[in-house]
N, C-alpha and C positions, 0 to 999 in steps of 0.2 A: 172562520179563517180569514176571509177577506177584510174583516175589521182590523186585523193586525197589520195590514199593509197601508202605508201612507201614500198620498199622491206624489210626494217627492221620491219615495222608493220606486214607485211604479214608473215615474218619468225616467229615472236613472236606468232602470231595467230596460225600458223600451229603447232609449238612446243607445245603450250598450248592445242590445240585440240587433238593432238596425245597423250599427257600425260593424259588428261581426258579420252580418249578412252581406253588406256591401264589400267588405274586405274579402270574403269568400268569393263573391261574384267577380271582383276585380282580379284576384289571383287565378281563379278557374278559367275565366274566359279571356282575360286581357294580360295574363302573366307574361307571355312572350313579348308583347309590345312594350310593356313596362320595363322589362329587363333590357330590351334593345335600346330604348331611349336612354336608360341609365348608362349603358355602355358607351353610346355615342357622346353623351355629355362628358363622361370621364375622359374619353379620347380627345374631345375638342378642348377641354380645359387643360389637360396635362401635356399635350403634344406640342402646342404652338408657342407657348410663352417661354419655355426653357431653351429653345433652339436659337432665338435671335440674340440672346445676351452674349456679349463678348466676341462677336464675329467681325472680321475685317470686311471692308466694303467689297473687296475683290471676291471673297468667298461667298458673301451674301448675294452678289450678282450671279455667280454660278448656280447657287441654290435657287434663285428666282427663275433662271432659265430652266432648270430641271423641274421646278414646281409647275411652270407653265406648260412644259411638255407633258408632265404627269396629268395635269388638268385636261389638256387636249385629248389625251388617251382615255381619260375617265369619261369625258363627254362622248367620245366615239363609242365606248362600251355602253354607256347609258342609252345612247340612241339605238344601239343594237338590242339592248334589253327591252327598251320601250317598244320597239318594233316586234320583238318576240312576244311580249306581253299582249300586244294588240292582236297578233295572230292567234295566240293561245285563247284569248277571249272570244275571237271569232270562231275558233274551233268548238269551244264550249257552247256557244250559241247555236252553231250548226247542228251539233249533236242533240241539243235540246229540241230543236225544230224537227229533226229527223225522228226523235223519240215520239213527238206528238203525231207526226204523220203515220208512224208505225202503229201507235195506239188507235188512231182513227181508222187506219186500214184494217186492223183486226176487228174493230167494232162494226164496220160497214162491210166486212168481208170482201175487200178489193181483190180483183184478179191481178195477175202478174203485170200486165201492161199498164194498168191504172196506177199501181203502186210505183212502178219504175218511172212513170211520167211525173208523179208527185215528187219523187225523190230527185229527179232531174231538175225540176223547177226549184226545189229547195237549194240544191247544190249550185245552181246558176247564180244565186245571190252571194255565194262565198267563193267566187273565182280566185280571189287573192290567195287562197289556200292551195290551189292546184299546184302540184309539183313539190309541195313541202312535205315534211314529215307529218304535219298535222293532217294532211289529206290521207296519208297512210293510216293514221289512227282512225279517221272517220271511215275509211274503207273497211278496216278490220271490224269496226263496230257494225257497219252495215252487213257484212258477211255473217257475223255472229247472230245479229237480230233477225235478219231475213231467213236464215236457216232454222232458227228456233221457233219463230212465230209463224212463218208462212211455208216452211219446208221448201224454201227457195234458195238454191245454191247459186251465188253470184261468182262469176269468174273475173279475171283481170280485165278481159275485153269489155264485159258488161259494166264493170266499175269505171273503166276509162270513158265509156260512152256517157255515163251519168254525169261526168264532169264537163262535158262539151257544152 
């Protein structure tokens, strides 16, 4: 049966199979990024060229002022989003470290005070989260994990002491 297949046919088959595989991987894992980039390109190319044709200088001056204020607002929003993303990343890191402490605590059978000392030390590295909604998320995670893994019920006072 293999004698009936030429090297050219084999090469074409391998190239097509490789192309189909990478197409699948691209769509499966990077589909949303590809669609997002395509939408941005479409908006960038379609929106700006048609607006400036046929405008008077007075009207374009008003549009420029409006565009500058829109850009300033956009930059303010992006700063808030960037700050929110940094806090979100810090929360994820804090939860990952807390998860490690809990895992090691269960392996070494830490008592209540040692566990709380380790958690206090971890949370001291993430003081920028104190008083935010992210701290509430971490507190909820701590309450759930400590009660399930250690039969340790943490109250609001104990959680507040952990953040000091």
